[in-house]
C-alpha positions as a Markdown table, in Angstrom:
| # | Residue | x | y | z |
|---|---|---|---|---|
| 1 | Met | -7.9 | 0.5 | -9.3 |
| 2 | Asp | -7.4 | 3.1 | -12.0 |
| 3 | Gly | -8.5 | 0.9 | -15.0 |
| 4 | Thr | -9.2 | 4.0 | -17.1 |
| 5 | Gly | -7.4 | 3.2 | -20.2 |
| 6 | Arg | -9.0 | 1.6 | -23.2 |
| 7 | Asp | -6.8 | -1.5 | -23.0 |
| 8 | Asp | -6.6 | -1.9 | -19.2 |
| 9 | Val | -7.3 | -5.5 | -18.0 |
| 10 | Ala | -8.0 | -7.2 | -14.8 |
| 11 | Val | -7.1 | -10.8 | -14.2 |
| 12 | Val | -8.0 | -13.4 | -11.5 |
| 13 | Phe | -5.7 | -16.4 | -11.1 |
| 14 | Gly | -7.5 | -19.3 | -9.5 |
| 15 | Ala | -10.9 | -18.3 | -11.0 |
| 16 | Gly | -12.2 | -21.8 | -10.6 |
| 17 | Gly | -12.4 | -21.5 | -6.8 |
| 18 | Gly | -15.3 | -20.0 | -4.8 |
| 19 | Ile | -13.6 | -16.6 | -4.1 |
| 20 | Gly | -11.9 | -16.5 | -7.5 |
| 21 | Gly | -15.2 | -17.1 | -9.4 |
| 22 | Ala | -16.9 | -14.4 | -7.3 |
| 23 | Leu | -14.1 | -11.9 | -8.0 |
| 24 | Val | -14.4 | -12.5 | -11.8 |
| 25 | Ala | -18.2 | -12.0 | -11.6 |
| 26 | Ala | -17.9 | -8.8 | -9.5 |
| 27 | Leu | -15.3 | -7.4 | -11.9 |
| 28 | Ala | -17.2 | -8.4 | -15.0 |
| 29 | Gly | -19.5 | -5.3 | -14.8 |
| 30 | Asp | -16.7 | -2.9 | -14.0 |
| 31 | Arg | -16.4 | -0.5 | -16.9 |
| 32 | Arg | -12.9 | 0.6 | -15.8 |
| 33 | Phe | -11.5 | -2.5 | -17.5 |
| 34 | Ala | -11.6 | -3.4 | -21.2 |
| 35 | Ala | -11.3 | -7.1 | -20.3 |
| 36 | Val | -11.7 | -9.2 | -17.2 |
| 37 | Ile | -9.8 | -12.6 | -17.4 |
| 38 | Gly | -10.3 | -15.6 | -15.2 |
| 39 | Leu | -7.6 | -18.2 | -15.3 |
| 40 | Gly | -7.2 | -21.7 | -13.7 |
| 41 | Arg | -6.3 | -25.2 | -14.6 |
| 42 | Gly | -9.2 | -25.6 | -16.9 |
| 43 | Ser | -8.9 | -22.2 | -18.7 |
| 44 | Ala | -7.3 | -21.3 | -22.0 |
| 45 | Pro | -4.5 | -20.5 | -21.5 |
| 46 | Arg | -4.1 | -23.0 | -18.7 |
| 47 | Phe | -2.8 | -21.8 | -15.3 |
| 48 | Asp | -1.3 | -24.2 | -12.9 |
| 49 | Leu | 0.7 | -23.2 | -9.8 |
| 50 | Leu | 2.7 | -26.4 | -10.0 |
| 51 | Asp | 3.8 | -25.7 | -13.6 |
| 52 | Glu | 6.0 | -22.6 | -14.0 |
| 53 | Ala | 5.8 | -22.8 | -17.8 |
| 54 | Ser | 2.0 | -22.5 | -17.6 |
| 55 | Ile | 2.4 | -19.5 | -15.3 |
| 56 | Ala | 4.7 | -17.8 | -17.7 |
| 57 | Asp | 2.5 | -18.5 | -20.7 |
| 58 | Ala | -0.6 | -17.3 | -18.8 |
| 59 | Val | 1.1 | -14.0 | -17.9 |
| 60 | Arg | 2.2 | -13.5 | -21.5 |
| 61 | Ala | -1.3 | -14.1 | -22.8 |
| 62 | Val | -2.8 | -11.6 | -20.3 |
| 63 | Ala | -0.2 | -8.9 | -21.1 |
| 64 | Ala | -0.9 | -9.3 | -24.8 |
| 65 | Arg | -4.5 | -8.2 | -24.1 |
| 66 | Gly | -3.5 | -4.9 | -22.6 |
| 67 | Ala | -2.1 | -3.1 | -19.6 |
| 68 | Ile | -2.5 | -5.2 | -16.4 |
| 69 | Arg | -3.9 | -2.8 | -13.9 |
| 70 | Leu | -5.3 | -5.4 | -11.5 |
| 71 | Ala | -4.2 | -9.0 | -10.8 |
| 72 | Ile | -5.5 | -11.1 | -8.0 |
| 73 | Asp | -4.1 | -14.4 | -7.0 |
| 74 | Ala | -7.1 | -16.2 | -5.5 |
| 75 | Thr | -5.4 | -19.6 | -5.1 |
| 76 | Gly | -4.8 | -21.4 | -1.8 |
| 77 | Phe | -4.6 | -24.9 | -0.4 |
| 78 | Leu | -5.7 | -26.0 | 3.1 |
| 79 | His | -6.9 | -29.6 | 2.7 |
| 80 | Asp | -8.2 | -32.3 | 0.4 |
| 81 | Ala | -8.9 | -36.0 | 0.5 |
| 82 | Ala | -5.2 | -36.7 | 0.9 |
| 83 | Gln | -4.4 | -34.4 | 3.8 |
| 84 | Met | -5.9 | -32.2 | 6.5 |
| 85 | Pro | -4.4 | -29.5 | 8.7 |
| 86 | Glu | -2.0 | -30.9 | 11.3 |
| 87 | Lys | -3.2 | -30.6 | 14.9 |
| 88 | Ser | 0.1 | -31.5 | 16.5 |
| 89 | Leu | 3.8 | -32.0 | 15.8 |
| 90 | Arg | 3.4 | -35.7 | 15.6 |
| 91 | Glu | 1.3 | -35.3 | 12.4 |
| 92 | Leu | 4.0 | -33.5 | 10.5 |
| 93 | Asp | 5.0 | -35.2 | 7.2 |
| 94 | Ala | 7.7 | -34.0 | 4.9 |
| 95 | Ala | 5.8 | -34.7 | 1.6 |
| 96 | Arg | 2.6 | -33.0 | 2.9 |
| 97 | Leu | 4.5 | -30.0 | 4.1 |
| 98 | Ala | 6.3 | -29.7 | 0.8 |
| 99 | Arg | 2.9 | -29.8 | -1.0 |
| 100 | Ser | 1.5 | -27.0 | 1.2 |
| 101 | Phe | 4.6 | -24.8 | 0.5 |
| 102 | Ala | 4.4 | -25.6 | -3.2 |
| 103 | Leu | 0.8 | -24.4 | -3.5 |
| 104 | Asn | 0.7 | -21.6 | -0.9 |
| 105 | Ala | 4.1 | -20.1 | -1.2 |
| 106 | Ile | 6.3 | -21.3 | -4.1 |
| 107 | Gly | 3.6 | -21.2 | -6.7 |
| 108 | Pro | 2.5 | -17.6 | -5.9 |
| 109 | Ala | 6.1 | -16.6 | -5.7 |
| 110 | Leu | 6.7 | -17.8 | -9.2 |
| 111 | Leu | 3.5 | -16.0 | -10.3 |
| 112 | Met | 5.0 | -12.8 | -8.9 |
| 113 | Lys | 8.3 | -13.6 | -10.7 |
| 114 | His | 6.5 | -13.5 | -14.0 |
| 115 | Leu | 3.7 | -11.1 | -13.4 |
| 116 | Leu | 5.2 | -8.2 | -11.5 |
| 117 | Pro | 7.7 | -7.3 | -14.3 |
| 118 | Ala | 4.7 | -7.3 | -16.7 |
| 119 | Leu | 2.8 | -4.6 | -14.7 |
| 120 | Pro | 2.9 | -1.1 | -16.3 |
| 121 | Arg | 5.9 | 1.1 | -15.3 |
| 122 | Glu | 3.7 | 4.2 | -14.9 |
| 123 | Gly | 0.4 | 4.6 | -13.1 |
| 124 | Arg | -1.4 | 2.6 | -10.5 |
| 125 | Ala | -1.5 | -1.2 | -10.8 |
| 126 | Val | -2.3 | -3.7 | -8.1 |
| 127 | Phe | -1.2 | -7.3 | -7.4 |
| 128 | Ala | -3.0 | -8.9 | -4.5 |
| 129 | Thr | -2.6 | -12.4 | -3.3 |
| 130 | Leu | -4.9 | -14.2 | -0.8 |
| 131 | Ser | -3.1 | -15.0 | 2.4 |
| 132 | Ala | -4.7 | -15.9 | 5.7 |
| 133 | Arg | -4.7 | -14.5 | 9.2 |
| 134 | Val | -3.4 | -17.9 | 10.5 |
| 135 | Gly | -0.2 | -17.1 | 8.6 |
| 136 | Ser | 0.5 | -14.3 | 11.0 |
| 137 | Ile | 3.2 | -15.2 | 13.4 |
| 138 | Gly | 2.3 | -12.4 | 15.8 |
| 139 | Asp | -1.3 | -13.4 | 15.9 |
| 140 | Asn | -0.7 | -17.1 | 16.5 |
| 141 | Arg | -2.2 | -18.1 | 19.9 |
| 142 | Leu | -3.8 | -21.4 | 19.1 |
| 143 | Gly | -1.1 | -23.4 | 17.4 |
| 144 | Gly | -1.8 | -26.3 | 15.1 |
| 145 | Trp | -2.2 | -26.1 | 11.3 |
| 146 | Tyr | 1.6 | -26.1 | 10.9 |
| 147 | Gly | 1.9 | -26.5 | 7.1 |
| 148 | Tyr | -0.9 | -24.0 | 6.3 |
| 149 | Arg | 0.4 | -21.4 | 8.8 |
| 150 | Ala | 4.0 | -21.7 | 7.8 |
| 151 | Ser | 3.4 | -21.7 | 4.1 |
| 152 | Lys | 1.1 | -18.6 | 4.3 |
| 153 | Ala | 3.8 | -16.9 | 6.5 |
| 154 | Ala | 6.3 | -17.6 | 3.7 |
| 155 | Leu | 3.9 | -16.2 | 1.2 |
| 156 | Asn | 3.7 | -13.0 | 3.3 |
| 157 | Gln | 7.5 | -12.7 | 3.2 |
| 158 | Phe | 7.6 | -13.2 | -0.5 |
| 159 | Val | 5.0 | -10.4 | -0.9 |
| 160 | Arg | 6.9 | -8.0 | 1.4 |
| 161 | Thr | 10.2 | -8.7 | -0.4 |
| 162 | Ala | 8.7 | -8.5 | -3.9 |
| 163 | Ala | 7.0 | -5.2 | -3.1 |
| 164 | Val | 10.5 | -3.6 | -2.4 |
| 165 | Glu | 11.8 | -4.7 | -5.8 |
| 166 | Leu | 8.6 | -3.7 | -7.6 |
| 167 | Ala | 8.7 | -0.1 | -6.2 |
| 168 | Arg | 12.1 | 0.4 | -7.9 |
| 169 | Arg | 10.5 | -0.4 | -11.3 |
| 170 | Ser | 6.9 | 0.8 | -10.9 |
| 171 | Pro | 6.7 | 3.4 | -8.1 |
| 172 | Ala | 2.9 | 3.6 | -8.3 |
| 173 | Ala | 2.3 | -0.1 | -8.2 |
| 174 | Ile | 1.0 | -2.0 | -5.2 |
| 175 | Cys | 1.8 | -5.6 | -4.1 |
| 176 | Val | -0.1 | -6.8 | -1.0 |
| 177 | Ala | -1.3 | -9.9 | 0.8 |
| 178 | Leu | -5.0 | -10.0 | 1.8 |
| 179 | His | -6.9 | -12.0 | 4.3 |
| 180 | Pro | -10.4 | -12.7 | 3.0 |
| 181 | Gly | -11.9 | -13.9 | 6.3 |
| 182 | Thr | -13.8 | -17.2 | 6.5 |
| 183 | Val | -15.7 | -17.8 | 3.3 |
| 184 | Ala | -18.3 | -20.4 | 2.5 |
| 185 | Thr | -16.1 | -22.4 | 0.1 |
| 186 | Gly | -14.8 | -25.9 | -0.1 |
| 187 | Leu | -11.6 | -24.8 | 1.6 |
| 188 | Ser | -13.4 | -23.7 | 4.8 |
| 189 | Ser | -16.4 | -26.1 | 4.8 |
| 190 | Pro | -15.0 | -28.7 | 7.2 |
| 191 | Phe | -14.4 | -25.9 | 9.8 |
| 192 | Ala | -17.6 | -23.9 | 9.4 |
| 193 | Ala | -19.0 | -25.1 | 12.7 |
| 194 | Ser | -16.2 | -23.3 | 14.7 |
| 195 | Gly | -18.4 | -20.2 | 15.4 |
| 196 | Leu | -16.6 | -18.0 | 12.9 |
| 197 | Asp | -18.3 | -15.3 | 10.9 |
| 198 | Val | -18.7 | -17.1 | 7.6 |
| 199 | Gln | -19.2 | -14.9 | 4.5 |
| 200 | Ala | -20.7 | -15.8 | 1.1 |
| 201 | Pro | -18.1 | -15.7 | -1.7 |
| 202 | Glu | -19.9 | -12.7 | -3.3 |
| 203 | Val | -19.7 | -10.7 | 0.0 |
| 204 | Ala | -16.0 | -11.6 | 0.4 |
| 205 | Ala | -15.3 | -10.6 | -3.2 |
| 206 | Ala | -17.0 | -7.2 | -2.7 |
| 207 | Arg | -15.1 | -6.5 | 0.5 |
| 208 | Leu | -11.7 | -7.5 | -1.0 |
| 209 | Leu | -12.3 | -5.2 | -4.1 |
| 210 | Ala | -13.3 | -2.4 | -1.8 |
| 211 | Val | -10.0 | -2.8 | 0.2 |
| 212 | Ile | -8.0 | -2.9 | -3.1 |
| 213 | Asp | -9.7 | 0.3 | -4.3 |
| 214 | Arg | -8.6 | 2.1 | -1.1 |
| 215 | Leu | -4.9 | 1.0 | -1.1 |
| 216 | Thr | -2.1 | 3.5 | -1.8 |
| 217 | Ser | 1.4 | 2.8 | -3.0 |
| 218 | Ala | 2.6 | 3.7 | 0.5 |
| 219 | Glu | 0.8 | 0.5 | 1.7 |
| 220 | Ser | 2.5 | -1.8 | -0.9 |
| 221 | Gly | 4.1 | -4.7 | 0.9 |
| 222 | Gly | 1.4 | -4.8 | 3.5 |
| 223 | Phe | -0.9 | -7.5 | 4.9 |
| 224 | Phe | -4.5 | -6.5 | 5.3 |
| 225 | Asp | -7.8 | -8.1 | 6.1 |
| 226 | His | -11.2 | -7.8 | 4.3 |
| 227 | Arg | -12.0 | -4.7 | 6.4 |
| 228 | Gly | -8.8 | -3.0 | 5.3 |
| 229 | Glu | -7.2 | -3.3 | 8.7 |
| 230 | Ala | -3.5 | -4.3 | 8.9 |
| 231 | Val | -2.8 | -7.8 | 10.1 |
| 232 | Pro | 0.3 | -8.4 | 12.3 |
| 233 | Trp | 3.2 | -10.2 | 10.7 |
């Protein structure tokens, strides 16, 4: 992150979540930014992935504050009271699949639609969206979790494609997908007993920001984990 201008801003979409809140807190003391903005369904302006008008309004409000040098999409949907990850084909349901795609792929794609053209044309700027290793097709050896896997794979393709277009407009800008690892949040809590290395949100946020700091424009369009290692598509 350059963030050296007097009007440079950082924004976290999905700031109401565990990782999103930790990212806002970590960035709050970063003197490279004149403002750090956290947006979600309860913020002003309101940001809702299922409402494109709210996405457009939120981006306009952030852009009015200064040059957007860092934007992180910390949204993501795995389960709630209405649905859990599918374990087999017989559990597939059209409405639940559509919901997973709306929240994990279509919503972030619409965010890119409005946000990427608002990034500065000159100088380094970063857009990072939280994907998931289970969205990797090449790394899929366990199966299951159909909707989450497929919607995150779709998100990865949106990122890859948008990065190509972004490079034509803003050559120094970076657009990437990041895997935060397993984090102690409501999203992962039902699966915490699986023997995975579970990180506190503050640890995950620090690792993600360290990865973002090291990214170069040559890595735009990539998919990286919280250690900075490339994840297979």
